[in-house]
C-alpha positions in Angstrom: 0.0 0.0 0.0 1.3 3.5 -0.8 2.4 5.6 2.1 0.3 8.5 0.7 -2.9 6.5 1.5 -1.8 5.6 5.1 -4.0 6.9 7.8 -3.5 7.0 11.6 -6.6 7.0 13.8 -6.0 8.2 17.3 -9.2 7.3 19.2 -9.8 5.7 22.6 -13.3 4.5 21.8 -12.5 1.1 20.4 -15.9 0.5 18.7 -15.9 3.9 17.0 -12.2 3.5 15.9 -13.0 0.0 14.4 -15.9 1.4 12.5 -14.0 4.3 11.2 -11.0 2.1 10.3 -13.2 -0.3 8.3 -14.9 2.6 6.5 -11.5 4.1 5.5 -10.1 0.7 4.5 -13.1 0.3 2.1 -12.0 3.6 0.5 -8.5 2.3 -0.1 -6.6 3.6 3.0 -4.1 1.5 5.0 -5.3 2.3 8.5 -3.1 2.3 11.7 -4.8 2.7 15.1 -3.6 4.1 18.4 -5.5 4.9 21.6 -3.0 7.0 23.4 0.1 9.2 22.9 2.5 6.5 23.7 1.0 4.2 21.0 1.3 7.1 18.5 4.9 7.6 19.3 5.6 3.9 18.9 3.8 3.7 15.5 5.7 6.8 14.2 9.0 4.9 14.7 8.1 2.5 11.9 5.4 4.3 9.9 5.0 7.6 8.2 1.2 8.2 7.6 0.1 10.9 5.3 -3.2 11.4 7.2 -4.3 11.4 10.8 -7.7 11.6 12.6 -7.1 12.6 16.3 -9.7 12.5 19.1 -9.3 15.6 21.3 -9.8 13.9 24.6 -8.4 10.5 25.2 -9.3 8.2 28.1 -5.6 7.7 29.0 -5.6 11.4 30.1 -3.5 12.3 27.0 -4.5 15.4 25.1 -5.3 15.1 21.4 -3.6 18.5 21.1 -0.3 16.9 22.3 -0.8 14.2 19.6 -1.4 16.9 17.0 1.8 18.6 18.1 3.9 15.4 18.0 2.4 14.4 14.6 3.2 17.8 13.1 6.7 17.7 14.5 7.2 14.2 13.0 5.9 15.2 9.6 4.9 18.8 8.8 3.1 17.6 5.6 0.8 15.2 7.4 -2.9 16.2 7.0 -4.4 16.1 10.5 -8.1 16.4 11.4 -9.2 16.7 15.0 -12.5 15.0 15.8 -14.1 15.7 19.2 -17.2 15.4 21.3 -15.9 18.3 23.4 -15.9 21.1 20.8 -15.0 24.6 21.8 -13.6 27.7 20.1 -10.4 27.6 22.3 -9.5 24.0 21.5 -10.4 24.5 17.8 -8.0 27.5 17.6 -5.2 25.6 19.5 -5.6 22.6 17.2 -5.2 24.7 14.1 -2.3 26.6 15.6 -0.6 23.3 16.3 -1.0 22.1 12.8 -4.4 20.4 12.3 -5.9 21.0 8.9 -9.5 20.9 10.2 -11.5 20.5 13.4 -14.8 18.5 13.4 -17.4 18.0 16.1 -18.8 14.5 16.6 -20.8 13.0 15.1 -18.8 13.2 11.9 -18.7 10.5 9.3 -16.1 9.3 6.8 -17.3 11.6 4.1 -16.9 14.6 6.4 -13.4 13.6 7.5 -12.3 12.8 3.9 -13.6 16.2 2.8 -11.7 17.9 5.6 -8.5 16.1 4.4 -8.8 17.9 1.0 -9.7 21.3 2.3 -6.6 23.5 2.1 -8.1 27.0 2.5 -10.8 28.4 4.6 -14.3 28.9 3.3 -15.5 32.5 3.1 -19.0 31.3 2.4 -19.6 29.9 5.9 -22.8 31.4 7.2 -22.3 33.9 9.9 -24.9 33.7 12.7 -26.5 36.7 14.4 -27.1 34.7 17.6 -25.6 36.2 20.7 -23.4 34.1 22.9 -25.0 32.9 26.1 -23.4 33.0 29.5 -23.3 29.2 29.5 -21.5 29.1 26.2 -19.0 31.7 27.4 -18.4 29.7 30.5 -18.0 26.5 28.5 -15.5 28.1 26.2 -13.5 29.6 29.1 -13.4 26.2 30.8 -12.1 24.6 27.6 -9.6 27.4 27.0 -8.2 26.8 30.5 -8.2 23.0 30.0 -6.1 23.5 26.8 -3.7 25.8 28.7 -3.2 23.2 31.4 -2.8 20.2 29.1 -6.3 18.9 30.1 -5.3 18.7 33.8 -8.7 18.9 35.6 -7.2 19.8 39.1 -5.1 22.6 37.7 -7.9 23.9 35.5 -10.3 23.9 38.6 -7.6 25.8 40.6 -7.1 28.4 37.9 -10.9 28.9 37.5 -11.4 29.1 41.3 -13.8 26.2 41.5 -13.8 22.8 43.2 -12.5 20.0 41.0 -15.8 18.0 41.4 -17.8 21.0 40.3 -15.7 21.3 37.2 -16.0 17.6 36.5 -19.8 17.8 36.8 -19.9 20.8 34.4 -17.8 18.9 31.9 -20.1 15.8 32.1 -23.2 18.0 31.8 -22.1 19.7 28.6 -20.7 16.6 27.0 -21.5 16.4 23.2 -22.1 12.9 21.8 
C-alpha cells in the first residue's frame, strides 16, 4: 500500500475506531490505530502516515492537542483532522495553531473527514450567525480554553478557574457532546 494512503486514527473508543477504520479501508486507505500518545509515538517509529484523525480527549488522560503537536513535529506535511465530542472555540483555535488541517465536532462520518483532508483553504461562504453568545457558552469556552492551557489537567484547571474539582467535572459531564 502506498504511504500516501496511510491513515492513523487516534481514538480511545474502540468500537468507533474500528468502525472508522473499516470505512476508510473500504476507501483504499491503509489504517493504523492508536488509543494514546505512547502508542502514537511507537507507530511513528516505523510508519509515516500521510493522514491522521485525532480525538481531542483520550481516556488515557492524554490530550489530542499533544498528539497533533507530535504528529506535526514528526511530519509537517501530514494532514491532521481533530475529531471531538468536546468542541470549543479555544480547542479549535489551538488545534489549528498546532498544525491540524481541520476540526470537526462529533458526530462526523467518513465523508466529512475525507472532505476535511482535502480542504486546504478556509471557506469565506460559511454562514455567519446573528445569535448572541449565552453565559453558559462563554463559561464552556473559558473552561475549555483553560483546559487546553493546562494540558487537560482537571485539578489545575479547577484551581485556575477558582472552583472545586468535582464542580468542574460535573460541568464537563453535563455539557458533553455525543
